C-alpha atoms as one frame of an Amber mdcrd trajectory, in Angstrom:
protein
  87.820 108.304  90.342  88.492 104.730  91.423  92.125 103.651  91.704  92.262
  99.899  91.069  95.869  99.537  92.202  95.128 101.288  95.505  92.199  98.928
  96.026  94.574  95.947  95.928  96.146  97.367  99.100  92.801  97.331 100.934
  91.134  94.154 102.141  87.514  93.566 103.091  87.333  91.159 106.042  84.334
  89.182 107.338  85.167  88.247 110.923  83.380  86.733 113.917  81.486  89.322
 115.970  83.292  88.236 119.159  86.618  89.571 117.814  87.598  93.047 119.065
  89.291  95.852 117.126  92.592  95.191 118.943  92.467  91.443 118.282  91.725
  92.003 114.595  94.582  94.504 114.312  97.000  92.163 116.102  96.066  89.329
 113.741  96.602  91.331 110.537  99.721  92.990 111.959 101.384  89.557 111.801
 101.860  90.432 108.116 104.361  93.312 107.847 103.164  96.591 106.359  99.712
  96.988 107.924  98.757 100.682 107.887  95.085 100.859 108.866  92.662  98.437
 110.479  89.062  99.308 111.210  86.379  97.011 112.606  82.914  98.302 111.726
  80.601  98.617 114.722  76.942  99.398 115.258  76.567 103.091 116.133  73.892
 102.492 118.751  75.346  99.472 120.582  79.076  99.672 119.655  78.864  95.930
 118.905  80.876  94.541 115.986  78.952  94.320 112.722  81.096  91.337 111.711
  83.224  93.010 109.050  86.018  95.524 108.646  88.817  96.789 106.421  92.599
  96.415 106.527  95.035  98.477 104.431  98.664  97.541 103.725 101.576  99.633
 102.462 102.374  97.293  99.549 100.439  95.021  97.224 102.807  92.158  98.133
 101.814  92.423 101.799  98.088  92.710 101.039  98.217  89.703  98.694 100.155
  87.693 101.270  97.643  88.541 104.023  94.739  87.540 101.762  96.397  84.251
 100.721  97.549  83.374 104.247  94.529  84.422 106.330  91.550  83.727 104.028
  89.893  80.626 105.494  92.095  80.830 108.605  90.236  79.517 111.664  90.030
  82.425 114.088  88.533  82.235 116.615  88.257  78.396 116.717  85.221  77.246
 114.778  85.013  80.384 112.626  86.784  80.824 109.272  87.827  84.284 108.120
  86.633  85.513 104.719  88.975  88.003 103.022  88.468  89.746  99.676  90.042
  92.731  97.993  87.936  95.743  98.906  87.145  96.457  95.230  85.572  92.980
  94.910  83.042  93.913  97.574  79.928  95.706  96.220  79.536  97.788  99.422
  82.670  99.741  98.607  81.504 100.706  95.109  78.497 102.560  96.576  79.768
 105.027  99.181  76.464 106.945  98.990  73.988 105.696 101.568  70.436 104.787
 100.555  69.316 108.221 101.782  71.501 109.921  99.169  73.871 111.569 101.644
  77.398 110.805 102.747  77.515 108.866 106.010  79.520 110.712 108.687  83.161
 109.714 109.110  83.425 107.512 112.179  87.188 107.238 112.423  90.436 108.913
 111.494  93.768 107.297 110.541  95.204 108.312 113.924  92.666 106.109 115.691
  93.334 103.084 113.513  97.117 102.961 113.494  98.523 100.309 115.807 102.279
 100.853 116.189 102.283  98.903 119.449  99.630  96.378 120.351  99.364  94.789
 123.771  99.218  91.034 124.188  96.407  89.702 122.034  94.542  86.435 122.332
  96.497  84.833 119.508  99.865  83.183 119.516 102.542  85.033 117.587 104.673
  82.333 116.021 108.068  83.389 114.784 107.877  83.214 111.013 110.094  84.907
 108.444 108.385  85.490 105.124 110.170  86.046 101.822 108.686  87.443  98.620
 109.737  85.302  95.633 109.518  86.643  92.083 110.265  84.407  89.074 111.091
  86.082  85.763 110.063  85.733  82.971 107.856  82.782  84.035 106.986  80.882
  87.221 109.236  78.019  88.273 107.632  74.577  88.903 106.626  74.312  92.566
 108.545  71.052  93.294 111.720  72.754  92.029 111.058  75.809  94.217 110.461
  73.604  97.247 113.715  71.768  96.629 115.695  75.009  96.250 114.262  76.761
  99.314 114.323  73.709 101.599 118.132  73.420 101.420 118.462  76.225 104.015
 116.540  74.299 106.687 113.467  75.266 108.745 111.313  75.938 105.644 107.659
  75.942 106.729 105.999  76.699 103.390 106.625  77.828  99.820 103.950  78.555
  97.246 103.149  80.624  94.167 100.071  82.830  93.906  97.712  81.154  91.449
  98.197  82.423  87.897 101.073  84.715  88.887 104.860  84.519  88.603 105.397
  85.425  92.258 104.826  83.777  95.597 106.176  83.376  99.125 108.509  81.235
 101.198 108.285  81.118 104.985 110.963  79.985 107.436 110.807  79.418 111.176
 114.396  80.628 111.627 115.723  84.055 110.687 119.149  82.639 109.819 117.579
  80.314 107.243 115.597  83.174 105.680 118.720  85.349 105.482 120.670  82.447
 103.966 118.012  81.975 101.292 118.068  85.686 100.386 121.862  85.908 100.117
 122.144  82.665  98.096 119.086  82.907  95.840 118.444  86.603  95.148 119.286
  87.334  91.494 120.156  83.699  90.811 119.255  82.248  87.414 118.201  78.629
  87.040 116.707  76.868  83.982 116.237  80.257  82.305 114.313  81.685  85.284
 115.747  84.522  87.359 114.765  84.536  91.023 114.250  87.694  93.039 114.082
  86.966  96.761 113.409  89.706  99.330 111.733  90.047 102.704 108.016  90.799
 102.344 108.259  94.102 104.198 111.213  95.253 102.088 109.868  94.397  98.658
 108.848  97.910  97.673 112.174  99.576  98.384 114.777  96.908  97.763 115.911
  98.248  94.357
């Protein structure tokens, strides 16, 4: 059985072959909620095959990672390609061409990264909020105006065709101010729900 909702937690990533497992994990760990990260390697040479998979604990985190990192230039000169795993035909055919299951090459214990050493990417301080508009999306200029009043807003956008999106701040105090002032606020018939990305699933 194929669980479509579970697939939205798992991303298929095409990444430059120079990037290591640790660097890939450190990059995707910038988005809270990363559970597994596996870079696929050639069995004979242990060289990267140029793709891998990343799993997040919530759909909000997975969607945010896909929106934020798809097309991101890393390393310089190379743009990441990120899709939901269920959009990738490889995943739909777990049987190999020889008609037998390929051996498992990893276990979750090997792919969890609770503490990653210094990676070759800069970790910018950024505080990301999950923004839900109900019953319909709010016009983007209005959202920008509302969220910018707390200062240090770096970005706010809605996911295309959806009534939710994200706001990012460079200062924690601004992010906290936005949550306390805007969560559960109603404006022009639209109720806002504003939470931190990594708290979205258990904030009720």
